[in-house]
N, C-alpha and C positions, 0 to 999 in steps of 0.2 A: 205602324208606318205605314205608308200608301201608295202607291206607284199607279195612280188611272190611268195613262197613256201603255204601262206593261201589263202583260197576260201576268196572273194569279192562277195558281192552279191547287190541285187538289193534292195533294202527292200521297202516293201510299204508304209513305216512308219515313224517310229523312228526319226522323224523330227521334230516331236511336240510334246513336252513334254504334252503341259496343251489340246492341241487340235490338231485336221487335218491342215495342211496349207493352206492358201486362196486357193481360185481356180487359183488367176491369177498366184500365186507363184508358183505352181505347174505346172502349164500351159511352165513358163518362163522355168522352168528347162527342162522342158517334149521337149522342143524348143529348147533348147540349142544349139549351131552348134559345129558339132564335133571341131572345132578349138576357143572356148571358153576356157578361163582358169578357171581349176578347182583348189578349195580351199580345204585343210583341215579342219574341225572346231571339238573341244573339247570340254567336257563336263562333270564334275562331280557334283553329286549331293547327298544328303544325304540319298533320295528315290527315285527309278524310276517306270513310271505309270505299272500299267500290261499289261500283253501279248494281251489282248482283246485292250486294247486303243492304244496297239503299232502295233495292228493290221490293224489302220486306217491308210487310202492313204495318201502318201507323195513319194519324190521323188529322197531323196538324196541315194547314194551311204553310206553302213553300214560297216565299216572295220574289219574283224575278227581280233582283238589286243588282244590277251590273258595275256602278259605282261602288259599292260596299263590298262586292268582289275582288274588285281591284283590292281594298286592304285585307283578301284573304277571311271574309267575312260574311257568314251565312245567314240568312233570317227566317223566319217561320211567324204564323199567327196561331195562337191557342186559345181554345176555353181558360177562362183563369181557373176552372177546378182541374184543368189537364195540366197548366204550363208549370205546376211544382213539380211534378213528376219527368216532364220534359228537360226542367233546367238539373236536374239531379243526377238522370241518366246522361245529359250532355253532362257535367261536370264528372264524372265518373269515368265518362270515357277515356280509352289513352288517345292521347295529344293532344286534347283538348286546353287551349291556352286561357280562355274566358268564354264563359257563358253568364247571360243577365241578361234580366227582363230589360224593355228600352226605357229609358227615364222622360219622364215630361221637361219641355223645356218650354220656357216663358217669354214673352216680348217682358222690357226689362224699364218700362216706365210708371211711374206716378201721377194721378192728378192733378193738375193744375189750374192757377189763375189768368183765364187769356190778357188780363190787363198791366203783364208786368212790360217793361221795357222791350223793344224788338228788337235783337239781332246783336249782342253786348258781345255772346262770342268769338266771332270772328277779330273784333279789335284785341279782346284778352288775350289770342294767341299768336299777334300778331299778323295777323293776315295781311290788311292792306299794305302792309310794305312788305312783306313777300310778293305780292301783287307787284311791283313795280319791278319784282324779278323774273318773274313768271305766273301766268294766270293758268297754266296746266297745258299739258298736252294731251290732242284728240287722239294718241295712239294707245294711252294707258286706261283700264275700266276697272272700273269697281264694281266687286260685285256686291250686293245688299240679298245678304238670304235673310228673309224677313218675311212681315206676308205676303210681300209685294207691292208692287209700286203703280199709281195710277198711272194709266199706260195714256192717258189725254191729258193731263196736267201740261199748261201751258209754259212751265216755268223747267218740264221734268222731259215732255214727249220726244224733243227732239235731239237728245242724247241717249236714249233709249236703244239697246241693242239687242237680239233677240233673249230670251232666259225661258224657265221653265217653274215647272211647278210639282210638288211632292206629295199635293195636299188633297186627300180623296176630295170627290164632287166637285175639283176645279180643273178645269183643261189649258189655264194660261195662269200667267202670274201676276194679274188683276188686283191689286187689292182690295178688300174687301172689309179691313177693318180699318186703313187708318196710320198706325204706328210704322210701317215701311213707307209708306208715302212722306212721312216725317224727317224719318234716317236720312233717306235721299238726298230730301230738299237740304239740310243740312252739309251733307258731303259733298254735294257736286252739284246742286238748283245750279241752272241759267246765268252768270253773270252781267252787270250790265249794259241789261237791256231795256229798262226804265220799264220796267213792271217787275212786281213778284219782291222776292230776295235774291243774294247772290250767295251759293253755297262756298265752301272753302276752295275746291276745282271745281274753273269754268270749264276745262276745254277736257277732263276724260267723262270718257263714255258712263254709261249709268246698266249693269247685266242684275235686272230682276229675280232672284230664285228663291217661289212661294218654296216657304217649310215651314208655319205656322198657319194656324187656319184663322176663322173671319173674329173668335173668342181671344189670339194672342197668344195659341197655346199649340203646343208639338211633341214631338219625340226625338230624340238623340242619334235617332238611328233616321230619321230623315234630314237631318244639320247636317248629320256625315254625308252623305250620300250628295246633299247639296254643295256643301265644299268641296267634295272631290270632281263632281259636276262642271264648278265653276273653273278650276283649275285647269282642268281636261279640257274647258271652252274659251282661253285664255285670258283669266282674270290676272288683274296684275296686283289687286290688292281684293281681300275680304271683310266685307264688315258682318260682327254679329252682335247684335243687341239685341240677345236673349240670352238664357243661360237655367241652368239649372243645379242639381246635386252632384255630387262627385262622388266617387269616379264613374266617368264615362268611356273606356274603355275605345268605344269606338268612333268617337268625337273624336279621342285620341290621335288615335289613327290616321283617322281623316286630315287632321293640322296641322299632324306630322308629313304626310303626304304632300299636302300644299306646300309646307315650309320645300322639300325637297325639290317642288315644281318650280322655287321661285315667289312663290306667293310669300305678301305681306299679309300678315291675317291680324284683324281687329277684332277686339269681343268687350261686353263691358261687363266691369264687375261685378254688378249685384247691386240690389237696392234693400239688402238687408238693414244695411245701418247696421250691422255689427261683425265682429272678426270673422273673417275664412269669405274667400273669393269664390263665386259659381264656376261652375265649368259651365260652357268652355275658357273662359278669361285664363284660368290657371294654371293652363298648361304653359311648357316651357316656352313654344314655340310660335306662339299667341302673346300681342301687346296687351295685356289688360288696362283697361282705365277706369278709373275713377271718378268721379264727376264734383267739381266745383260751383260754388254760388256766385254773386255779383261782386263779393267780396274777396274774389282768391280762396276761400276757405270750404274744406272738404263738407262737400253738403251733409246735412243729417240723416237722408238716405244712403247714403253713398258705400258701400261694403269695402271693409280694408285687410291689409295682411300683407306680409312678404311677398307675396305673388302680383301685386300692382305696380306696373311699369312706372305711367303717365298719369299725369290728371288732365283734364280739362269740361267746360262751362258743360254743367249740366241740369241747370237750374233754370226754369222761367223762358226756353229756347222757341224764337220762333223761328216757322217755317211752315213749308209746303202738306198741303190736307187734300183727301182727295175731290173732286169735282172743282178743282181748282180752287179750293179753298186756304186759307192760311190760318197758320192759329200757334198757342206755345203748348210745349208738352215740358215734364221734368223726369229725370230720371239718368241712370247713367246710359242707357242705351243710346241718349241724346249727348252725353259724351264722346261717345265712341268711332260716330262719324266723323266731329270733327278731327280726331287722328286719325282717321281715313284718309279725308280730304288731304291730311296735311302729306302721308306717307305716297299719295298718289302725285303732289305734284313733285316729290321727290323723286320717286320711280320715272319721270317724265325729263328727270334730269341724268347727260352719262354716268354721274360718279355712284350715284345709287343705284346700281342693278343687280341687287339683289337684297334679302329682306334683312339681313346680318348692318348691312352699309346703314338702311332707312333707319334700323333701332335705335344704331349708336350714335348718330345724329340727332334722332329727338330727344334719346336719352343726356347726351352731354350737353346740348343747349337749353336745355329746360330749365324754368324758372324753379331755383329751390323754394317751397314753402315747407310752412310749418319746422319739425326738426332740423336740423341740422345736416344736411347731404339728405341719403334716400332714407326714407322713413315709407311707414305700411299707409298712409293716409293716403300720400299723393304718389310714392315711388319718388322718382329721379326727378318728381316738380311738372309744373304745367308747362305744358306743350309752346314754345316756341317759334313759328315756322321759318320764320326770316331768318332767325339766326342757325336755325338747320338748313336752310337754303346755303349758306356760309361758309358750314362745315366740312371741311378738307375731308375727307376718308381716305386718303392717302396717305396725307403725315401725321407723322407723331406728334399725338396727344399724354397730356402729365395725365395722371388718374384724376378723373374729377376728386374734389375737396379734398387732392393733395395737401391744400395747404390747413385742412381739420387737425390732419393726421401726423402731420410732423412733429409738434413739440410732443408727442406721446412715443415715438418713436427715435426720437432725440435724446429718450432718457435713459 
C-alpha cells in the first residue's frame, strides 16, 4: 500500500499488539536486505493497546492511512521474512477482528482486436432511448478507481474534477497504463460534440482516483482507501473495473462505508471464465457486472456465480485511450462502466436517491437472458436504461418472474 502524499514513518512499535516483537523477529526486520520483498499487513480491532504499550520496540513501518483509519483499520509494511510473525502476533492479540496481508488486485481487461465494430454497447442497453429522457446531470459524480484517467483527453478533460492517487511514485491521477481512460470513456465521455465517442452519461462529472499502477496492478488496501476517499469527496457512483481474490475484509468494509454514505458502487465480476465472482464484486453492497458479447451471450472470459447482479456489453468495446486516442478493449472491466453510467443517469433523477432504489430499477427492468429469471451467468439480465428510468420506485411491483413461479405455487 502506498501513500506518496502522506508521511510514512518507522515506528518503534505498533507491530505487536499483545507485546513487543521477539528479538529474533526484530533482528530479521532490521537486517532485511534492500532487495527483500516488503508486504502490506492490515488489521482491525475492537480496541487497540494504549500509547504506552505502542511505544515498545518494534520494527515495522506504520503507514498513515486516514481513509482506512475511518474503517478502524491500521496498516503496516514489513519485510516478507518478518510479516508472518507480525500476522501471528496480531491474530493472537485480544480484540483483533482480522489481520491479513494485503491482496493483489488487477485491471480486468483482455487483449482484443481493434477492428471490431465500434460502440454497439450503448445500443444494446437502450442508451439512445434513454437519452430522449435524460443525458445526465452535472450534479452527479462518477469516481473511476483505476489506473487513472488521461487528464488532457479531449473527450474527457472538460468533465474532470479533482481526484487523487494512492500509487507510489505518482503525484496525480494521470493514467500511465490506458485502462482507466478506456473505462472512463465508456461511462461518461462527452456526448453529442461531433467528435470521438459518446459515454453513457453525458452530464456527469468524472473523479479520477488512481489505485492501480502502470502495470494495471495494485493492492486491496489502496482500493479500500480510494473508495473511502471518493465517498468522502462527493462521489455518487464508484466504478471498480478491477478485482482479485476473496476474501478482502478491508475492501468489504470500504464498500459498506460507501453504501452507508449513499454511494452506488459497481464492480467487474472477473475475467476467469469460471465459477466464482472476484472481490470486490462479490460483496453484497456492490453491483456485480458480468460481460456479454455482440450476440448478448455471456462472454467466455466472464466470471459467473450467484453474486452476479447484472450483465452489460464487455467484448470489443470502443472507447477513449491516452493521448487523445481511441480503441477497443474487452473484459468485465468494460461491462462495469456501462452499468456505472446507467446508475449515474438514474442518480440524477429525484426518484432514485439511494443505492437500493438504483439497484432495484436496474434489476427489475433488465432484459432476461439465459435461464428463465435470475441466473449465475447474467444475474437479473442485460441492463436496459430506458426501462430503468421509467421504473417507479415508489409503486408496488409484482415479484419479478412471478408468472414463472405461479404454477409451482398452485400445486
